C-alpha positions in Angstrom: 69.3 -141.9 -24.4 69.3 -139.3 -27.2 68.3 -136.1 -25.3 71.3 -135.9 -23.0 72.9 -132.5 -22.3 76.0 -132.3 -24.5 79.1 -131.0 -22.7 82.4 -129.7 -24.0 85.3 -129.7 -21.5 88.2 -127.2 -22.1 91.3 -127.5 -19.9 95.0 -127.5 -20.7 95.7 -130.4 -18.2 95.2 -133.9 -19.6 94.5 -135.1 -16.0 91.9 -132.4 -15.5 90.2 -133.3 -18.8 90.1 -136.9 -17.9 88.8 -136.4 -14.3 86.2 -133.8 -15.4 85.0 -136.1 -18.1 84.7 -138.9 -15.5 82.7 -136.7 -13.2 80.3 -135.5 -15.9 79.7 -139.0 -17.2 78.6 -140.2 -13.8 75.2 -138.5 -14.5 73.1 -140.3 -17.1 71.5 -137.1 -18.3 74.9 -135.7 -19.4 77.2 -136.6 -22.2 80.8 -135.3 -22.9 80.9 -134.9 -26.6 84.5 -133.6 -26.7 87.5 -132.0 -24.9 89.7 -129.1 -25.8 93.3 -128.5 -24.7 93.3 -124.7 -24.9 91.0 -121.7 -25.8 91.7 -121.9 -29.5 90.9 -125.6 -29.6 87.7 -124.9 -27.6 86.5 -122.4 -30.2 87.1 -124.9 -33.0 85.3 -127.7 -31.1 82.3 -125.5 -30.3 81.8 -124.8 -34.0 82.3 -128.5 -34.9 80.3 -130.2 -32.1 77.7 -127.6 -31.1 77.7 -128.4 -27.4 74.8 -127.4 -25.0 77.2 -126.3 -22.3 81.0 -125.6 -22.1 83.2 -125.9 -19.0 86.1 -123.6 -19.5 89.4 -123.4 -17.6 90.8 -119.9 -17.3 94.6 -120.3 -17.4 95.5 -122.1 -20.7 98.3 -121.7 -23.2 97.8 -120.4 -26.8 94.5 -118.7 -25.8 93.2 -118.3 -22.3 89.7 -119.2 -21.3 88.4 -115.7 -20.9 89.4 -114.7 -24.5 88.0 -118.0 -25.8 84.7 -117.5 -24.0 84.2 -114.1 -25.6 84.7 -115.6 -29.1 82.3 -118.4 -28.3 79.6 -116.1 -26.9 80.0 -113.8 -29.9 79.0 -116.6 -32.3 76.8 -118.7 -29.9 75.4 -116.3 -27.3 73.0 -118.9 -25.9 75.7 -121.5 -25.0 76.2 -121.4 -21.2 79.9 -121.2 -20.3 80.8 -122.5 -16.8 84.2 -121.1 -15.8 86.5 -123.5 -13.8 88.9 -121.3 -11.8 91.4 -121.5 -9.0 90.9 -120.3 -5.4 93.2 -117.3 -5.6 92.9 -113.6 -5.6 94.0 -113.5 -9.2 91.6 -116.3 -10.0 88.7 -114.4 -8.3 89.4 -111.2 -10.3 89.4 -113.0 -13.6 86.3 -115.0 -12.6 84.3 -111.9 -11.9 85.5 -110.4 -15.2 84.3 -113.5 -16.9 80.9 -113.2 -15.3 80.5 -109.6 -16.4 81.4 -110.7 -19.9 78.7 -113.3 -20.0 79.9 -116.5 -18.3 76.9 -118.4 -16.8 78.7 -119.2 -13.5 81.9 -120.6 -12.0 83.2 -123.6 -10.1 86.4 -123.2 -8.0 89.2 -125.9 -8.2 89.8 -127.0 -4.6 93.6 -127.1 -4.8 95.0 -125.0 -7.6 95.2 -125.2 -11.4 95.7 -128.9 -11.5 93.4 -130.3 -8.7 93.6 -134.1 -8.5 90.9 -133.8 -5.8 88.4 -132.1 -8.2 85.9 -134.8 -7.3 85.1 -132.9 -4.1 83.2 -130.3 -6.2 81.9 -132.9 -8.7 78.3 -132.6 -7.5 78.5 -128.8 -7.9 79.9 -129.1 -11.4 77.0 -131.4 -12.4 74.4 -129.2 -10.8 75.7 -126.1 -12.5 75.9 -127.7 -15.9 72.3 -128.7 -15.6 71.3 -125.2 -14.3 73.2 -123.5 -17.2 71.3 -125.7 -19.7 67.9 -125.0 -18.1 68.6 -121.3 -17.8 69.6 -121.1 -21.5 66.2 -122.7 -22.4 64.3 -120.3 -20.1 66.2 -117.3 -21.6 65.3 -118.4 -25.1 61.6 -118.8 -24.1 61.6 -115.4 -22.5 63.2 -113.8 -25.6 60.5 -115.3 -27.8 57.7 -114.1 -25.5 59.3 -110.6 -25.3 59.3 -110.4 -29.1 55.5 -111.2 -29.1 54.8 -108.8 -26.2 54.3 -105.0 -26.5 54.9 -104.5 -22.7 57.5 -101.8 -22.0 60.1 -102.8 -19.4 61.0 -100.7 -16.4 63.1 -97.7 -17.3 66.8 -98.2 -16.5 68.8 -95.2 -15.4 72.5 -94.7 -15.5 73.9 -94.5 -11.9 75.4 -91.3 -10.6 79.1 -90.9 -10.4 80.4 -91.7 -7.0 81.9 -88.8 -5.2 84.0 -88.4 -2.0 81.1 -87.1 0.0 80.8 -89.1 3.2 77.7 -91.0 4.0 75.4 -90.0 6.8 76.4 -91.3 10.2 72.7 -92.2 10.8 71.0 -95.5 10.2 67.4 -95.1 8.8 66.8 -98.6 7.5 68.6 -101.8 6.6 68.4 -103.5 3.3 69.3 -107.2 3.5 70.0 -109.0 0.2 70.4 -112.8 0.2 71.6 -114.4 -3.1 73.5 -117.4 -4.3 74.1 -119.2 -7.6 73.9 -116.6 -10.4 74.3 -113.8 -7.8 77.4 -111.9 -8.9 76.0 -111.0 -12.3 72.6 -110.2 -11.0 74.0 -108.0 -8.3 76.1 -106.1 -10.8 72.8 -105.4 -12.7 70.7 -104.4 -9.7 73.0 -102.5 -7.3 74.3 -99.8 -9.7 70.6 -98.7 -10.1 70.4 -97.7 -6.5 70.8 -94.0 -5.7 74.0 -92.4 -4.3 72.1 -90.9 -1.4 70.4 -94.2 -0.4 68.8 -93.6 3.0 69.6 -97.1 4.3 72.5 -99.4 4.9 72.9 -102.3 2.5 74.0 -105.7 3.6 74.7 -108.3 1.0 74.9 -112.0 1.9 76.3 -113.8 -1.2 77.2 -117.5 -1.0 80.8 -117.4 -2.1 84.2 -118.9 -1.2 86.2 -117.0 1.5 89.0 -116.0 -0.9 86.5 -114.5 -3.4 84.5 -112.0 -1.3 87.3 -109.4 -0.9 87.7 -109.1 -4.7 84.0 -109.1 -5.3 83.4 -106.3 -2.8 86.0 -104.2 -4.7 84.2 -105.1 -7.9 80.8 -104.0 -6.5 82.4 -100.8 -5.1 83.7 -99.8 -8.5 80.3 -100.3 -10.1 78.0 -98.7 -7.6 77.4 -95.0 -6.8 77.9 -95.5 -3.1 80.8 -97.2 -1.2 80.7 -101.0 -0.7 83.2 -102.9 1.3 83.8 -106.4 2.6 82.4 -106.3 6.2 84.8 -106.3 9.1 84.2 -106.8 12.8 83.4 -103.5 14.4 82.0 -101.9 11.3 78.9 -99.8 12.1 76.1 -99.8 9.5 75.5 -96.4 8.0 73.0 -95.0 5.4 74.5 -94.8 2.0 77.0 -97.6 2.5 77.1 -101.3 1.5 78.7 -104.2 3.3 79.4 -107.6 1.8 79.4 -110.6 4.2 82.9 -112.3 4.0 83.0 -115.9 3.0 83.6 -118.4 5.8 81.9 -116.4 8.5 78.4 -115.6 9.8 77.7 -111.9 9.7 75.7 -110.8 12.8 74.2 -107.4 13.2 74.1 -106.2 16.9 73.1 -103.1 18.8 73.5 -99.7 17.1 74.2 -101.6 13.8 77.6 -103.0 14.9 78.8 -105.9 12.8 80.1 -109.1 14.4 81.7 -112.0 12.5 81.4 -115.5 13.9 82.1 -119.1 13.0 78.8 -120.1 14.7 76.3 -121.3 14.1 77.8 -123.8 11.6 75.5 -124.0 8.5 75.7 -125.4 5.0 76.5 -121.9 3.7 78.8 -119.5 5.5 77.6 -116.8 5.5 74.0 -117.8 5.9 71.2 -115.5 4.7 68.9 -116.7 7.5 71.5 -116.1 10.2 72.2 -112.5 9.2 68.6 -111.6 8.5 67.4 -113.0 11.9 70.2 -111.3 13.8 69.0 -107.9 12.3 65.4 -108.8 13.2 66.4 -109.6 16.8 68.2 -106.4 17.1 66.0 -103.9 15.3 62.6 -105.5 14.8 60.9 -105.8 11.5 59.8 -102.2 10.6 63.4 -101.0 10.0 64.2 -104.0 7.6 63.8 -104.6 3.9 64.5 -108.2 3.0 65.4 -109.1 -0.5 65.9 -112.7 -1.9 67.2 -113.3 -5.3 68.6 -116.1 -7.5 70.0 -119.2 -5.7 69.7 -122.9 -5.0 68.1 -124.2 -1.8 66.0 -122.3 0.7 68.5 -120.1 2.7 66.7 -116.9 3.7 63.2 -118.1 3.1 62.3 -118.6 6.8 63.9 -115.3 7.8 61.8 -113.5 5.1 58.7 -114.9 6.6 59.7 -113.6 10.0 60.6 -110.2 8.7 57.3 -109.8 6.9 55.3 -110.9 9.9 57.2 -108.4 12.0 56.2 -105.5 9.8 59.2 -105.3 7.4 59.0 -105.2 3.6 60.1 -108.3 1.7 61.0 -108.5 -2.0 61.7 -111.7 -4.0 62.9 -112.1 -7.5 60.4 -113.5 -10.0 61.1 -116.8 -11.8 61.2 -115.1 -15.2 64.7 -113.6 -14.5 66.1 -115.8 -11.7 69.1 -117.8 -12.9 68.1 -120.4 -10.3 64.5 -120.1 -8.9 65.2 -121.8 -5.6 65.6 -119.4 -2.7 63.1 -116.9 -4.0 60.6 -119.6 -4.8 60.8 -121.0 -1.2 60.2 -117.5 0.2 57.2 -117.0 -2.0 55.6 -120.4 -1.3 56.1 -119.9 2.5 54.4 -116.5 2.4 57.6 -114.5 3.0 57.5 -112.4 -0.1 55.3 -109.3 -0.1 56.5 -108.1 -3.5 57.6 -110.4 -6.4 59.2 -108.7 -9.4 61.9 -109.5 -12.1 65.4 -108.5 -11.3 65.3 -105.3 -13.5 62.5 -104.0 -11.2 64.1 -104.9 -7.8 66.1 -101.6 -7.5 62.9 -99.6 -8.0 61.1 -101.7 -5.3 64.0 -101.2 -2.9 63.9 -97.4 -3.4 60.1 -97.4 -2.8 60.5 -99.5 0.3 63.3 -97.2 1.7 61.1 -94.1 1.1 58.0 -95.6 2.7 57.5 -94.3 6.2 
């Protein structure tokens, strides 16, 4: 087979390099063409071997993975880099920095820097390598088509500086954003484009490990013109404020916009987009809701989007042209749950229109 996806593995642990290679080689469509023991070695191997995808450990001697990734993307901006990070607060902060600097996505090691049980995330590693390769191809196609097109994209505005003015204590509408693979980077592009005086509460359901959501909420808060926090039990939704569902829990919206966290129902993803959206629908009905579904694998949120739309709410799905993974939004579109379908750079504008619509 000559058209296999060529993978370079960078990790300072010989055990990790061996195990990751074994995992990747279990899929006949993938081929490990080389390994690197540190960031400097990874840069050298990328120039020599021209891989299709690079898996990059973060903590390495000589040169760390974050620095190496920036050198690689400077020379080869179309090579997807999949970060392999530890499940720690420090690991989360560096991972989000890597995503903002251009990493395709990340996989978390289940038990620290050297995880002998890395096999438990083997399927995720293989999936994301393939997704990275497909996304790079799609991005190249989109660039070529943009060069041929004279269409002007939506105007992007610089978000207002956040001030200490407190948000309104009222609750006009609720924006519910469901997102998964490719979500952190997409959210960092979309949310800063929303206005500081947003007349709605924003609830974000991002599939993410429990130890990552606190750091991600802080990241979003620093980038957006209105406050965003990791949701806590007893929080009450307010206009002009954002709430990120914590990993490992279901976020439920109850009477008067009160947030409850629960371990039930048990679903594949905790938090689940469907569970949160349906709890808001049960509490407030559809006309107060704006459902948004963006990049992600699977179909979480698709059924809830259908219900929100049927109940009179406004539903928005990301178009295939910009979705890192066109799974969740595609399912919503095919099931009739998406009233509006636009690329990611137009989603903020559509949210603003929906909020202002009486």
